[in-house]
C-alpha positions in Angstrom: 141.0 150.7 97.4 144.6 149.2 98.7 143.6 151.1 102.0 140.1 149.8 102.7 141.6 145.9 101.9 144.3 146.3 104.4 141.8 147.7 107.0 139.4 144.9 106.3 142.5 142.1 106.4 143.7 143.7 109.5 140.2 143.4 111.0 139.8 139.7 110.1 143.0 138.9 111.7 142.7 140.5 115.2 139.2 139.6 115.5 138.5 136.1 114.5 138.3 133.7 116.8 138.4 136.5 119.3 136.4 135.8 123.1 135.9 139.3 123.6 133.8 142.1 121.9 135.4 141.9 118.8 134.6 138.3 118.1 131.3 139.7 116.7 133.0 142.0 114.2 131.9 139.4 110.9 129.0 141.1 110.7 130.0 144.6 110.5 132.6 143.4 107.7 130.4 141.9 105.9 128.1 145.3 106.0 131.3 147.4 105.5 132.9 145.5 102.8 130.8 143.0 100.7 129.7 145.5 98.3 132.5 148.0 98.0 135.6 145.4 97.4 136.4 143.6 94.2 134.9 139.9 94.0 138.9 138.5 94.0 139.8 140.3 96.9 137.0 139.0 98.5 137.7 135.2 97.6 141.5 136.0 98.6 139.8 136.9 101.9 138.0 133.8 102.4 141.0 131.3 101.6 142.7 133.1 104.3 140.3 132.9 106.5 140.0 129.3 106.2 143.8 129.0 106.4 143.6 130.9 109.9 141.0 128.9 111.1 143.1 125.5 110.5 146.0 127.3 112.3 143.3 127.7 114.7 142.6 124.3 115.4 145.9 122.7 114.7 147.3 124.7 117.7 144.1 123.8 119.8 143.3 120.9 122.2 142.3 118.5 120.7 144.2 119.0 118.0 143.1 118.9 114.6 145.3 118.8 111.8 145.5 117.6 108.1 148.0 114.8 106.3 149.9 116.2 103.9 148.1 114.2 101.1 145.1 116.5 101.5 145.6 119.3 99.0 144.8 123.0 100.1 141.9 123.6 97.9 140.0 120.4 99.6 140.8 121.7 102.8 137.9 123.1 104.7 138.2 122.6 108.3 135.1 123.9 109.7 132.8 121.2 107.5 135.6 118.8 108.0 134.9 118.9 111.8 131.3 119.3 111.6 131.3 116.1 109.2 133.1 114.1 112.1 131.3 115.2 114.7 128.2 114.6 113.0 129.4 111.2 111.6 131.6 109.8 114.4 130.7 111.2 117.7 127.5 109.9 119.8 128.0 111.2 123.0 130.1 114.3 124.3 131.8 111.6 126.3 133.5 110.4 123.2 135.1 113.6 122.9 136.7 113.5 126.2 139.5 111.1 125.5 140.4 112.9 122.1 144.2 114.3 122.0 144.5 114.6 118.5 142.5 114.3 114.8 144.3 113.7 111.6 142.4 114.6 108.6 143.7 112.2 105.6 142.6 110.4 102.4 144.0 107.1 101.0 145.4 109.0 97.8 145.5 112.2 96.0 142.6 111.8 93.9 140.0 114.4 94.4 136.9 112.0 94.7 138.7 109.9 97.5 136.8 110.6 100.6 138.4 111.8 103.5 139.4 109.8 106.7 139.8 110.6 110.8 143.0 108.7 112.5 142.3 109.3 116.2 145.0 109.6 118.9 143.4 109.3 122.3 144.1 110.4 126.2 144.7 107.7 128.7 142.2 110.0 130.9 139.2 111.6 129.5 139.6 115.1 129.6 135.9 117.1 129.8 137.4 119.9 129.2 138.9 119.0 125.5 135.0 118.7 124.2 134.2 121.9 125.6 136.8 123.7 124.2 136.3 122.1 120.6 132.9 122.7 120.8 133.5 126.8 122.4 136.0 127.2 119.2 133.5 125.9 116.9 130.7 128.4 118.3 133.3 131.0 117.8 133.9 130.5 114.5 130.9 129.6 112.8 129.7 132.7 111.8 133.1 133.8 110.8 132.7 130.9 108.5 129.9 131.8 107.4 131.6 135.5 106.1 133.7 132.8 104.2 131.1 131.6 102.2 129.3 135.1 101.8 133.3 136.4 100.6 133.2 133.0 98.4 130.9 134.5 95.5 131.5 132.0 93.1 129.9 129.0 94.9 126.7 131.1 96.1 123.5 129.2 95.4 120.3 130.2 93.8 117.4 128.8 95.7 113.9 128.7 94.8 111.2 128.6 98.1 107.4 128.0 97.5 105.8 129.3 100.7 101.7 129.1 99.8 102.4 129.2 96.5 104.5 132.6 96.4 107.4 131.5 94.8 110.8 133.3 95.3 114.3 132.7 94.2 117.3 133.7 96.7 120.9 133.9 96.4 122.2 132.2 99.4 125.5 130.7 100.7 125.5 127.1 102.2 126.9 127.1 105.6 126.1 125.5 109.3 124.4 126.3 112.6 124.0 124.7 115.4 121.0 122.0 115.7 117.8 122.3 117.7 115.0 120.6 118.7 111.5 121.9 119.1 109.4 121.3 122.6 105.9 122.9 123.3 105.5 123.8 127.1 102.3 125.3 128.3 101.3 126.4 124.7 104.8 128.2 124.3 107.3 126.7 121.3 110.9 126.3 122.4 114.0 126.0 120.6 116.7 123.8 122.5 119.8 123.3 121.2 121.3 119.6 121.0 124.5 119.2 122.9 126.9 119.4 120.0 125.2 118.4 116.8 125.6 121.0 113.8 123.3 121.1 110.5 123.6 122.5 107.3 121.7 125.6 106.3 121.0 128.6 104.2 121.5 132.1 104.8 120.4 134.7 101.9 123.1 137.2 100.8 120.5 140.3 101.0 120.7 139.6 105.1 124.3 138.6 105.4 125.5 141.7 103.6 123.3 144.0 105.9 125.1 142.6 108.6 122.1 140.2 109.6 123.5 136.4 110.1 120.5 135.4 111.9 118.3 134.8 108.8 118.1 131.2 107.8 115.6 129.6 105.1 113.0 127.0 106.3 113.9 124.2 104.4 110.6 123.1 104.0 109.7 125.7 101.5 112.4 124.8 99.6 112.1 123.7 96.0 115.0 123.8 94.1 118.5 124.8 94.7 121.1 125.3 92.0 124.7 126.9 91.8 125.1 130.9 90.6 126.3 131.6 87.3 129.1 133.0 87.7 130.3 134.1 84.0 133.4 132.5 84.3 
């Protein structure tokens, strides 16, 4: 088992965030290791991936990092950047001038909301926007793998589709937001420029390597946390 763990960790460290064909290995890793490795190993891998993602943004442009007052167990770099973009950015031009984003808090209490300190460039750099969004796009499916491996925080979601009630074990993750357009009796899904939205993906699909299936929120009737038995 140690050999399989080592191979998995090495694959994650090598492939995550790469702009080559190996950048899509998240689906193979889910398919290969989810059902055979112990939960504690998978949960440790999810923590390591989150830390590596944090490093990825810390040394990027624009730089995104945490103030020391934000405890490690409160850090979720993908969620915090998505929240920042969705709540604070009204146009992509707003991101052109940002050189650094520091995620901080007023105090150490876990109930205290996070805040964002922004340092701007003297000139607008369109490439800053492109780099940040590209990096998010590269890592969003890896973040879904993080949530898949974190079994303790899986959700049980009940759906009702035309009277057919089903329960799905899911993870809460993100995907880029889309708008629906109809033209010549054809329906098109067009990506919004930079917005992301919360979504729920079934564990049964993810562990088979299919990261494209998302529950339709219109049919969701109940959401609760899986009982981990701890």
